[in-house]
One Martini backbone bead per residue (centre of mass of N, CA, C, O) as a GRO file, in nm:
protein
  178
    1VAL     BB    1  12.214   7.311   9.462
    2LYS     BB    2  12.496   7.165   9.518
    3LYS     BB    3  12.689   6.933   9.476
    4THR     BB    4  12.837   6.721   9.707
    5ASN     BB    5  13.142   6.770   9.561
    6GLU     BB    6  13.059   7.086   9.611
    7ARG     BB    7  13.180   7.237   9.895
    8CYS     BB    8  12.941   7.484   9.942
    9CYS     BB    9  12.780   7.741  10.022
   10ALA     BB   10  12.437   7.799   9.955
   11SER     BB   11  12.465   8.112   9.993
   12CYS     BB   12  12.789   8.235   9.946
   13GLN     BB   13  12.996   8.006   9.809
   14LYS     BB   14  13.186   7.905  10.001
   15ASP     BB   15  13.456   7.726  10.053
   16LEU     BB   16  13.455   7.410  10.258
   17GLY     BB   17  13.596   7.191  10.177
   18LYS     BB   18  13.605   6.866  10.271
   19ASP     BB   19  13.488   6.922  10.606
   20GLY     BB   20  13.317   7.166  10.591
   21GLY     BB   21  13.058   7.263  10.748
   22ASN     BB   22  12.689   7.264  10.769
   23GLY     BB   23  12.412   7.094  10.780
   24CYS     BB   24  12.109   7.060  10.757
   25ALA     BB   25  11.907   6.927  11.003
   26ARG     BB   26  11.695   6.788  10.801
   27CYS     BB   27  11.856   6.696  10.522
   28ILE     BB   28  12.196   6.720  10.525
   29VAL     BB   29  12.283   6.840  10.230
   30THR     BB   30  12.283   7.135  10.290
   31LEU     BB   31  12.537   7.379  10.303
   32TYR     BB   32  12.712   7.570  10.559
   33CYS     BB   33  12.922   7.817  10.723
   34GLY     BB   34  12.658   7.926  10.885
   35ARG     BB   35  12.384   8.055  11.049
   36ASP     BB   36  12.341   8.307  10.877
   37CYS     BB   37  12.324   8.161  10.599
   38GLN     BB   38  12.092   7.974  10.671
   39ALA     BB   39  11.881   8.195  10.736
   40GLU     BB   40  11.906   8.344  10.454
   41HIS     BB   41  11.828   8.067  10.282
   42TRP     BB   42  11.548   7.943  10.382
   43LYS     BB   43  11.343   8.056  10.173
   44ASP     BB   44  11.466   7.875   9.938
   45HIS     BB   45  11.507   7.589  10.082
   46LYS     BB   46  11.221   7.494  10.188
   47ARG     BB   47  11.113   7.378   9.912
   48GLN     BB   48  11.347   7.128   9.912
   49CYS     BB   49  11.398   6.989  10.192
   50SER     BB   50  11.205   6.735  10.190
   51LYS     BB   51  11.319   6.602   9.943
   52LEU     BB   52  11.622   6.586  10.044
   53ALA     BB   53  11.548   6.416  10.293
   54ALA     BB   54  11.444   6.169  10.133
   55LEU     BB   55  11.711   6.120   9.983
   56ALA     BB   56  11.893   6.084  10.241
   57ALA     BB   57  11.733   5.832  10.344
   58GLY     BB   58  11.633   5.681  10.109
   59VAL     BB   59  11.571   5.392   9.894
   60LYS     BB   60  11.386   5.122   9.876
   61ILE     BB   61  11.471   4.805   9.722
   62ASP     BB   62  11.333   4.569   9.566
   63PRO     BB   63  11.345   4.275   9.467
   64PRO     BB   64  11.378   4.124   9.191
   65SER     BB   65  11.113   3.966   8.974
   66VAL     BB   66  11.308   3.962   8.737
   67PRO     BB   67  11.518   3.884   8.515
   68PRO     BB   68  11.774   3.984   8.365
   69THR     BB   69  11.883   4.154   8.110
   70THR     BB   70  12.090   4.214   7.855
   71PHE     BB   71  12.227   4.449   7.985
   72SER     BB   72  12.352   4.283   8.229
   73ALA     BB   73  12.470   4.035   8.061
   74LEU     BB   74  12.694   4.236   7.917
   75MET     BB   75  12.833   4.273   8.171
   76SER     BB   76  13.157   4.332   8.276
   77THR     BB   77  13.436   4.280   8.415
   78SER     BB   78  13.762   4.384   8.475
   79SER     BB   79  13.872   4.099   8.343
   80GLY     BB   80  13.630   4.036   8.101
   81ALA     BB   81  13.431   3.874   8.232
   82ARG     BB   82  13.125   3.745   8.243
   83GLN     BB   83  12.830   3.781   8.369
   84LYS     BB   84  12.567   3.589   8.448
   85GLN     BB   85  12.396   3.700   8.715
   86GLY     BB   86  12.228   3.876   8.915
   87THR     BB   87  12.269   4.022   9.248
   88TYR     BB   88  12.076   4.051   9.552
   89ARG     BB   89  12.344   4.160   9.751
   90LYS     BB   90  12.579   4.194   9.957
   91PRO     BB   91  12.888   4.246   9.971
   92ARG     BB   92  13.175   4.159  10.035
   93ASN     BB   93  13.294   4.302  10.326
   94VAL     BB   94  12.995   4.389  10.419
   95ASP     BB   95  12.796   4.514  10.636
   96VAL     BB   96  12.529   4.553  10.801
   97GLY     BB   97  12.445   4.893  10.725
   98GLU     BB   98  12.670   4.942  10.538
   99LYS     BB   99  12.816   5.166  10.334
  100PHE     BB  100  12.838   5.150   9.972
  101VAL     BB  101  12.956   5.154   9.646
  102ILE     BB  102  12.779   5.240   9.353
  103LYS     BB  103  12.687   5.184   9.017
  104ILE     BB  104  12.515   5.373   8.771
  105GLN     BB  105  12.320   5.275   8.480
  106SER     BB  106  12.188   5.445   8.185
  107MET     BB  107  11.948   5.430   7.889
  108GLY     BB  108  11.683   5.548   8.010
  109ASP     BB  109  11.340   5.571   8.082
  110SER     BB  110  11.271   5.257   7.954
  111SER     BB  111  11.522   5.150   8.117
  112PRO     BB  112  11.709   4.989   8.310
  113LEU     BB  113  11.893   4.998   8.592
  114LEU     BB  114  12.233   4.954   8.665
  115ILE     BB  115  12.360   4.778   8.954
  116TYR     BB  116  12.694   4.807   9.107
  117ASP     BB  117  12.974   4.684   9.246
  118GLU     BB  118  13.314   4.645   9.217
  119THR     BB  119  13.285   4.316   9.245
  120ARG     BB  120  12.986   4.218   9.150
  121THR     BB  121  12.814   4.089   9.382
  122CYS     BB  122  12.644   4.340   9.333
  123GLN     BB  123  12.372   4.286   9.087
  124PHE     BB  124  12.118   4.497   8.952
  125GLU     BB  125  11.783   4.596   8.874
  126ILE     BB  126  11.586   4.890   8.787
  127ASN     BB  127  11.267   4.938   8.694
  128PRO     BB  128  11.029   5.086   8.552
  129GLY     BB  129  10.817   5.171   8.830
  130GLN     BB  130  11.004   5.121   9.044
  131THR     BB  131  11.114   5.173   9.332
  132GLY     BB  132  11.347   5.452   9.277
  133PHE     BB  133  11.388   5.514   8.981
  134ASN     BB  134  11.339   5.821   8.949
  135GLU     BB  135  11.537   5.923   9.175
  136ILE     BB  136  11.795   5.794   9.045
  137LEU     BB  137  11.776   5.911   8.760
  138THR     BB  138  11.776   6.209   8.827
  139GLU     BB  139  12.070   6.196   8.956
  140THR     BB  140  12.221   6.076   8.716
  141ARG     BB  141  12.163   6.320   8.509
  142LYS     BB  142  12.364   6.522   8.675
  143GLU     BB  143  12.604   6.373   8.555
  144MET     BB  144  12.821   6.516   8.324
  145ALA     BB  145  13.065   6.326   8.271
  146TRP     BB  146  12.826   6.105   8.147
  147LYS     BB  147  12.567   6.232   8.028
  148GLY     BB  148  12.359   6.099   8.246
  149ARG     BB  149  12.449   5.764   8.257
  150LYS     BB  150  12.643   5.798   8.517
  151THR     BB  151  12.706   5.695   8.861
  152PHE     BB  152  12.749   5.742   9.207
  153MET     BB  153  12.659   5.565   9.512
  154LYS     BB  154  12.501   5.482   9.802
  155ALA     BB  155  12.465   5.174   9.995
  156SER     BB  156  12.245   4.928  10.165
  157PHE     BB  157  12.189   4.652  10.397
  158ASP     BB  158  11.977   4.490  10.577
  159GLU     BB  159  11.891   4.226  10.779
  160SER     BB  160  11.654   4.144  10.546
  161GLY     BB  161  11.797   4.223  10.251
  162ILE     BB  162  11.752   4.528  10.194
  163CYS     BB  163  11.794   4.782   9.971
  164THR     BB  164  11.954   5.113  10.006
  165VAL     BB  165  11.938   5.408   9.835
  166TYR     BB  166  12.145   5.724   9.804
  167PRO     BB  167  12.082   5.991   9.603
  168ALA     BB  168  12.240   6.225   9.763
  169THR     BB  169  12.533   6.075   9.686
  170ALA     BB  170  12.579   6.170   9.417
  171GLY     BB  171  12.869   6.118   9.228
  172VAL     BB  172  13.208   6.114   9.299
  173LYS     BB  173  13.398   6.046   9.047
  174ALA     BB  174  13.694   6.121   9.139
  175LYS     BB  175  13.713   5.864   9.353
  176TYR     BB  176  13.634   5.673   9.101
  177THR     BB  177  13.756   5.414   8.846
  178TRP     BB  178  13.534   5.167   8.775
   0.00000   0.00000   0.00000
């Protein structure tokens, strides 16, 4: 399956442009130029479809139970000022349920993932063993522009204040410069 920022038909590799093509009805991640290509590709796609559907649905991230590590304490804002402590909350100017962009930074399998939005209003860690860690790390490693250490994804907060990260949206580096 091509990365989501490479909008090509999964069967014939035709360029689908910015908004072209139809997603698989089940996983919504894999794109096709038409029904014939989708039917032709089903034999290969069906092995991945359930996993892709789960990624597209997102992973709920429990609020951190431990204080942030030195990794996030060293994180600085674009102004150069140090962040004091991570915050597990939706960013300013984002509605409940609205998807927003987060940046993921990874130092490896045994280190926490640092998650933050552009304003740094939302900034927290996901520790190894925590729900969502493996799914997010796996997608982060696919981002070749940063040697598998950084990527962007979408996330949202529900009405109870729980964050959902959508690993299937990983990539899109060209759209964001922060």
